[in-house]
PyMOL CGO cylinders between C-alpha atoms (Angstrom):
from pymol import cmd
from pymol.cgo import CYLINDER

trace = [
    CYLINDER, 72.09, 112.75, 21.95, 68.51, 111.66, 22.61, 0.3, 1, 1, 1, 1, 1, 1,
    CYLINDER, 68.51, 111.66, 22.61, 65.58, 113.17, 20.72, 0.3, 1, 1, 1, 1, 1, 1,
    CYLINDER, 65.58, 113.17, 20.72, 61.81, 112.94, 21.11, 0.3, 1, 1, 1, 1, 1, 1,
    CYLINDER, 61.81, 112.94, 21.11, 59.25, 113.50, 18.34, 0.3, 1, 1, 1, 1, 1, 1,
    CYLINDER, 59.25, 113.50, 18.34, 56.46, 115.85, 19.37, 0.3, 1, 1, 1, 1, 1, 1,
    CYLINDER, 56.46, 115.85, 19.37, 53.60, 116.90, 17.13, 0.3, 1, 1, 1, 1, 1, 1,
    CYLINDER, 53.60, 116.90, 17.13, 53.29, 120.51, 16.11, 0.3, 1, 1, 1, 1, 1, 1,
    CYLINDER, 53.29, 120.51, 16.11, 52.34, 123.01, 17.37, 0.3, 1, 1, 1, 1, 1, 1,
    CYLINDER, 52.34, 123.01, 17.37, 53.19, 121.47, 20.76, 0.3, 1, 1, 1, 1, 1, 1,
    CYLINDER, 53.19, 121.47, 20.76, 56.88, 121.18, 19.83, 0.3, 1, 1, 1, 1, 1, 1,
    CYLINDER, 56.88, 121.18, 19.83, 56.98, 124.90, 18.95, 0.3, 1, 1, 1, 1, 1, 1,
    CYLINDER, 56.98, 124.90, 18.95, 55.20, 125.74, 22.21, 0.3, 1, 1, 1, 1, 1, 1,
    CYLINDER, 55.20, 125.74, 22.21, 57.88, 123.89, 24.21, 0.3, 1, 1, 1, 1, 1, 1,
    CYLINDER, 57.88, 123.89, 24.21, 60.71, 125.80, 22.53, 0.3, 1, 1, 1, 1, 1, 1,
    CYLINDER, 60.71, 125.80, 22.53, 59.09, 129.24, 22.15, 0.3, 1, 1, 1, 1, 1, 1,
    CYLINDER, 59.09, 129.24, 22.15, 55.76, 129.35, 24.00, 0.3, 1, 1, 1, 1, 1, 1,
    CYLINDER, 55.76, 129.35, 24.00, 56.42, 128.47, 27.62, 0.3, 1, 1, 1, 1, 1, 1,
    CYLINDER, 56.42, 128.47, 27.62, 55.02, 124.92, 27.56, 0.3, 1, 1, 1, 1, 1, 1,
    CYLINDER, 55.02, 124.92, 27.56, 56.82, 123.40, 30.56, 0.3, 1, 1, 1, 1, 1, 1,
    CYLINDER, 56.82, 123.40, 30.56, 55.52, 119.82, 30.46, 0.3, 1, 1, 1, 1, 1, 1,
    CYLINDER, 55.52, 119.82, 30.46, 55.22, 117.18, 27.75, 0.3, 1, 1, 1, 1, 1, 1,
    CYLINDER, 55.22, 117.18, 27.75, 52.17, 115.00, 28.35, 0.3, 1, 1, 1, 1, 1, 1,
    CYLINDER, 52.17, 115.00, 28.35, 52.67, 111.27, 27.89, 0.3, 1, 1, 1, 1, 1, 1,
    CYLINDER, 52.67, 111.27, 27.89, 51.10, 107.98, 28.93, 0.3, 1, 1, 1, 1, 1, 1,
    CYLINDER, 51.10, 107.98, 28.93, 54.44, 106.58, 30.14, 0.3, 1, 1, 1, 1, 1, 1,
    CYLINDER, 54.44, 106.58, 30.14, 57.26, 107.56, 32.50, 0.3, 1, 1, 1, 1, 1, 1,
    CYLINDER, 57.26, 107.56, 32.50, 60.92, 107.86, 31.67, 0.3, 1, 1, 1, 1, 1, 1,
    CYLINDER, 60.92, 107.86, 31.67, 64.05, 107.60, 33.78, 0.3, 1, 1, 1, 1, 1, 1,
    CYLINDER, 64.05, 107.60, 33.78, 65.88, 109.82, 31.30, 0.3, 1, 1, 1, 1, 1, 1,
    CYLINDER, 65.88, 109.82, 31.30, 67.08, 113.15, 32.72, 0.3, 1, 1, 1, 1, 1, 1,
    CYLINDER, 67.08, 113.15, 32.72, 69.01, 115.92, 31.06, 0.3, 1, 1, 1, 1, 1, 1,
    CYLINDER, 69.01, 115.92, 31.06, 68.91, 117.73, 27.73, 0.3, 1, 1, 1, 1, 1, 1,
    CYLINDER, 68.91, 117.73, 27.73, 67.23, 116.16, 24.71, 0.3, 1, 1, 1, 1, 1, 1,
    CYLINDER, 67.23, 116.16, 24.71, 66.45, 117.36, 21.20, 0.3, 1, 1, 1, 1, 1, 1,
    CYLINDER, 66.45, 117.36, 21.20, 62.91, 118.35, 20.29, 0.3, 1, 1, 1, 1, 1, 1,
    CYLINDER, 62.91, 118.35, 20.29, 61.92, 116.79, 16.98, 0.3, 1, 1, 1, 1, 1, 1,
    CYLINDER, 61.92, 116.79, 16.98, 58.87, 118.36, 15.35, 0.3, 1, 1, 1, 1, 1, 1,
    CYLINDER, 58.87, 118.36, 15.35, 56.91, 115.44, 13.92, 0.3, 1, 1, 1, 1, 1, 1,
    CYLINDER, 56.91, 115.44, 13.92, 55.80, 115.56, 10.29, 0.3, 1, 1, 1, 1, 1, 1,
    CYLINDER, 55.80, 115.56, 10.29, 52.11, 115.04, 11.02, 0.3, 1, 1, 1, 1, 1, 1,
    CYLINDER, 52.11, 115.04, 11.02, 49.74, 117.84, 12.04, 0.3, 1, 1, 1, 1, 1, 1,
    CYLINDER, 49.74, 117.84, 12.04, 46.07, 118.26, 11.15, 0.3, 1, 1, 1, 1, 1, 1,
    CYLINDER, 46.07, 118.26, 11.15, 44.14, 121.53, 10.95, 0.3, 1, 1, 1, 1, 1, 1,
    CYLINDER, 44.14, 121.53, 10.95, 41.95, 120.38, 13.84, 0.3, 1, 1, 1, 1, 1, 1,
    CYLINDER, 41.95, 120.38, 13.84, 45.02, 119.70, 16.01, 0.3, 1, 1, 1, 1, 1, 1,
    CYLINDER, 45.02, 119.70, 16.01, 46.44, 123.10, 15.11, 0.3, 1, 1, 1, 1, 1, 1,
    CYLINDER, 46.44, 123.10, 15.11, 43.21, 125.02, 15.84, 0.3, 1, 1, 1, 1, 1, 1,
    CYLINDER, 43.21, 125.02, 15.84, 42.69, 123.24, 19.16, 0.3, 1, 1, 1, 1, 1, 1,
    CYLINDER, 42.69, 123.24, 19.16, 46.29, 123.81, 20.29, 0.3, 1, 1, 1, 1, 1, 1,
    CYLINDER, 46.29, 123.81, 20.29, 46.19, 127.46, 19.18, 0.3, 1, 1, 1, 1, 1, 1,
    CYLINDER, 46.19, 127.46, 19.18, 43.02, 128.08, 21.22, 0.3, 1, 1, 1, 1, 1, 1,
    CYLINDER, 43.02, 128.08, 21.22, 44.54, 126.35, 24.24, 0.3, 1, 1, 1, 1, 1, 1,
    CYLINDER, 44.54, 126.35, 24.24, 47.81, 128.33, 23.93, 0.3, 1, 1, 1, 1, 1, 1,
    CYLINDER, 47.81, 128.33, 23.93, 45.94, 131.62, 23.66, 0.3, 1, 1, 1, 1, 1, 1,
    CYLINDER, 45.94, 131.62, 23.66, 44.19, 130.87, 26.97, 0.3, 1, 1, 1, 1, 1, 1,
    CYLINDER, 44.19, 130.87, 26.97, 47.62, 130.91, 28.60, 0.3, 1, 1, 1, 1, 1, 1,
    CYLINDER, 47.62, 130.91, 28.60, 48.90, 134.05, 26.93, 0.3, 1, 1, 1, 1, 1, 1,
    CYLINDER, 48.90, 134.05, 26.93, 50.73, 132.65, 23.93, 0.3, 1, 1, 1, 1, 1, 1,
    CYLINDER, 50.73, 132.65, 23.93, 49.44, 134.77, 21.06, 0.3, 1, 1, 1, 1, 1, 1,
    CYLINDER, 49.44, 134.77, 21.06, 52.39, 134.53, 18.68, 0.3, 1, 1, 1, 1, 1, 1,
    CYLINDER, 52.39, 134.53, 18.68, 51.99, 130.95, 17.44, 0.3, 1, 1, 1, 1, 1, 1,
    CYLINDER, 51.99, 130.95, 17.44, 53.07, 130.83, 13.78, 0.3, 1, 1, 1, 1, 1, 1,
    CYLINDER, 53.07, 130.83, 13.78, 50.52, 130.11, 11.08, 0.3, 1, 1, 1, 1, 1, 1,
    CYLINDER, 50.52, 130.11, 11.08, 49.84, 126.45, 10.25, 0.3, 1, 1, 1, 1, 1, 1,
    CYLINDER, 49.84, 126.45, 10.25, 51.95, 126.53, 7.08, 0.3, 1, 1, 1, 1, 1, 1,
    CYLINDER, 51.95, 126.53, 7.08, 54.87, 128.31, 8.80, 0.3, 1, 1, 1, 1, 1, 1,
    CYLINDER, 54.87, 128.31, 8.80, 55.49, 125.66, 11.48, 0.3, 1, 1, 1, 1, 1, 1,
    CYLINDER, 55.49, 125.66, 11.48, 58.55, 123.58, 10.68, 0.3, 1, 1, 1, 1, 1, 1,
    CYLINDER, 58.55, 123.58, 10.68, 57.85, 119.87, 10.65, 0.3, 1, 1, 1, 1, 1, 1,
    CYLINDER, 57.85, 119.87, 10.65, 59.90, 116.74, 10.13, 0.3, 1, 1, 1, 1, 1, 1,
    CYLINDER, 59.90, 116.74, 10.13, 63.06, 117.79, 11.93, 0.3, 1, 1, 1, 1, 1, 1,
    CYLINDER, 63.06, 117.79, 11.93, 64.90, 119.06, 14.99, 0.3, 1, 1, 1, 1, 1, 1,
    CYLINDER, 64.90, 119.06, 14.99, 63.82, 122.54, 16.14, 0.3, 1, 1, 1, 1, 1, 1,
    CYLINDER, 63.82, 122.54, 16.14, 65.53, 122.86, 19.53, 0.3, 1, 1, 1, 1, 1, 1,
    CYLINDER, 65.53, 122.86, 19.53, 66.50, 121.23, 22.79, 0.3, 1, 1, 1, 1, 1, 1,
    CYLINDER, 66.50, 121.23, 22.79, 65.13, 121.23, 26.32, 0.3, 1, 1, 1, 1, 1, 1,
    CYLINDER, 65.13, 121.23, 26.32, 66.14, 119.82, 29.70, 0.3, 1, 1, 1, 1, 1, 1,
    CYLINDER, 66.14, 119.82, 29.70, 64.02, 117.01, 31.16, 0.3, 1, 1, 1, 1, 1, 1,
    CYLINDER, 64.02, 117.01, 31.16, 64.09, 117.35, 34.95, 0.3, 1, 1, 1, 1, 1, 1,
    CYLINDER, 64.09, 117.35, 34.95, 61.36, 114.95, 36.12, 0.3, 1, 1, 1, 1, 1, 1,
    CYLINDER, 61.36, 114.95, 36.12, 58.66, 112.50, 35.08, 0.3, 1, 1, 1, 1, 1, 1,
    CYLINDER, 58.66, 112.50, 35.08, 55.47, 112.97, 37.12, 0.3, 1, 1, 1, 1, 1, 1,
    CYLINDER, 55.47, 112.97, 37.12, 51.94, 111.63, 37.60, 0.3, 1, 1, 1, 1, 1, 1,
    CYLINDER, 51.94, 111.63, 37.60, 50.41, 115.07, 38.17, 0.3, 1, 1, 1, 1, 1, 1,
    CYLINDER, 50.41, 115.07, 38.17, 51.36, 118.71, 37.75, 0.3, 1, 1, 1, 1, 1, 1,
    CYLINDER, 51.36, 118.71, 37.75, 50.02, 122.17, 38.52, 0.3, 1, 1, 1, 1, 1, 1,
    CYLINDER, 50.02, 122.17, 38.52, 51.21, 123.40, 35.11, 0.3, 1, 1, 1, 1, 1, 1,
    CYLINDER, 51.21, 123.40, 35.11, 48.35, 124.74, 32.97, 0.3, 1, 1, 1, 1, 1, 1,
    CYLINDER, 48.35, 124.74, 32.97, 49.85, 122.66, 30.12, 0.3, 1, 1, 1, 1, 1, 1,
    CYLINDER, 49.85, 122.66, 30.12, 49.33, 119.40, 32.04, 0.3, 1, 1, 1, 1, 1, 1,
    CYLINDER, 49.33, 119.40, 32.04, 46.49, 117.31, 30.60, 0.3, 1, 1, 1, 1, 1, 1,
    CYLINDER, 46.49, 117.31, 30.60, 47.79, 113.79, 30.45, 0.3, 1, 1, 1, 1, 1, 1,
    CYLINDER, 47.79, 113.79, 30.45, 48.17, 110.71, 32.54, 0.3, 1, 1, 1, 1, 1, 1,
    CYLINDER, 48.17, 110.71, 32.54, 51.83, 111.52, 33.11, 0.3, 1, 1, 1, 1, 1, 1,
    CYLINDER, 51.83, 111.52, 33.11, 54.19, 114.32, 32.10, 0.3, 1, 1, 1, 1, 1, 1,
    CYLINDER, 54.19, 114.32, 32.10, 57.84, 115.11, 31.55, 0.3, 1, 1, 1, 1, 1, 1,
    CYLINDER, 57.84, 115.11, 31.55, 58.79, 118.31, 33.40, 0.3, 1, 1, 1, 1, 1, 1,
    CYLINDER, 58.79, 118.31, 33.40, 60.83, 120.57, 31.12, 0.3, 1, 1, 1, 1, 1, 1,
    CYLINDER, 60.83, 120.57, 31.12, 63.02, 123.64, 31.55, 0.3, 1, 1, 1, 1, 1, 1,
    CYLINDER, 63.02, 123.64, 31.55, 65.54, 125.79, 29.69, 0.3, 1, 1, 1, 1, 1, 1,
    CYLINDER, 65.54, 125.79, 29.69, 64.31, 125.43, 26.09, 0.3, 1, 1, 1, 1, 1, 1,
    CYLINDER, 64.31, 125.43, 26.09, 66.85, 126.43, 23.44, 0.3, 1, 1, 1, 1, 1, 1,
    CYLINDER, 66.85, 126.43, 23.44, 66.01, 126.89, 19.77, 0.3, 1, 1, 1, 1, 1, 1,
    CYLINDER, 66.01, 126.89, 19.77, 68.33, 125.32, 17.20, 0.3, 1, 1, 1, 1, 1, 1,
    CYLINDER, 68.33, 125.32, 17.20, 68.58, 125.77, 13.43, 0.3, 1, 1, 1, 1, 1, 1,
    CYLINDER, 68.58, 125.77, 13.43, 66.08, 123.44, 11.76, 0.3, 1, 1, 1, 1, 1, 1,
    CYLINDER, 66.08, 123.44, 11.76, 67.59, 120.11, 10.75, 0.3, 1, 1, 1, 1, 1, 1,
    CYLINDER, 67.59, 120.11, 10.75, 65.33, 117.84, 8.68, 0.3, 1, 1, 1, 1, 1, 1,
    CYLINDER, 65.33, 117.84, 8.68, 65.18, 114.34, 10.08, 0.3, 1, 1, 1, 1, 1, 1,
    CYLINDER, 65.18, 114.34, 10.08, 62.76, 111.44, 10.22, 0.3, 1, 1, 1, 1, 1, 1,
    CYLINDER, 62.76, 111.44, 10.22, 61.23, 110.93, 13.66, 0.3, 1, 1, 1, 1, 1, 1,
    CYLINDER, 61.23, 110.93, 13.66, 60.68, 107.74, 15.62, 0.3, 1, 1, 1, 1, 1, 1,
    CYLINDER, 60.68, 107.74, 15.62, 58.61, 106.55, 18.55, 0.3, 1, 1, 1, 1, 1, 1,
    CYLINDER, 58.61, 106.55, 18.55, 59.96, 107.17, 22.04, 0.3, 1, 1, 1, 1, 1, 1,
    CYLINDER, 59.96, 107.17, 22.04, 63.38, 108.65, 22.72, 0.3, 1, 1, 1, 1, 1, 1,
    CYLINDER, 63.38, 108.65, 22.72, 65.82, 107.95, 19.92, 0.3, 1, 1, 1, 1, 1, 1,
    CYLINDER, 65.82, 107.95, 19.92, 69.50, 108.64, 19.28, 0.3, 1, 1, 1, 1, 1, 1,
    CYLINDER, 69.50, 108.64, 19.28, 70.68, 111.29, 16.84, 0.3, 1, 1, 1, 1, 1, 1,
    CYLINDER, 70.68, 111.29, 16.84, 74.13, 112.51, 15.94, 0.3, 1, 1, 1, 1, 1, 1,
    CYLINDER, 74.13, 112.51, 15.94, 74.01, 116.29, 15.79, 0.3, 1, 1, 1, 1, 1, 1,
    CYLINDER, 74.01, 116.29, 15.79, 75.47, 119.02, 17.98, 0.3, 1, 1, 1, 1, 1, 1,
    CYLINDER, 75.47, 119.02, 17.98, 72.96, 120.62, 20.31, 0.3, 1, 1, 1, 1, 1, 1,
]
cmd.load_cgo(trace, "trace")
């Protein structure tokens, strides 16, 4: 199955917080379910900025910085489109992957990679 590394807390927001697009600078032809890999890296500045942004859109239950799982698979989501613009409040990039039906999974530690990558776990 394909996976995509996403920095926290954005990965958590996709699975639990209603974030329905993943902002990118590139398009993909991939469609269907992929695994959400929470990247290892996350700074305090990134966390504070994302938390403020999430709170603007009603997500007030973001876990504390030290509680966010990093460096592994946290769930899966369906990729339904790759677009140049979006009306989603989460859209802020050049391009975005449109997401739906997030499903949490038990945390599985794993090293991430750039772009979509193959992993061998059940989703």
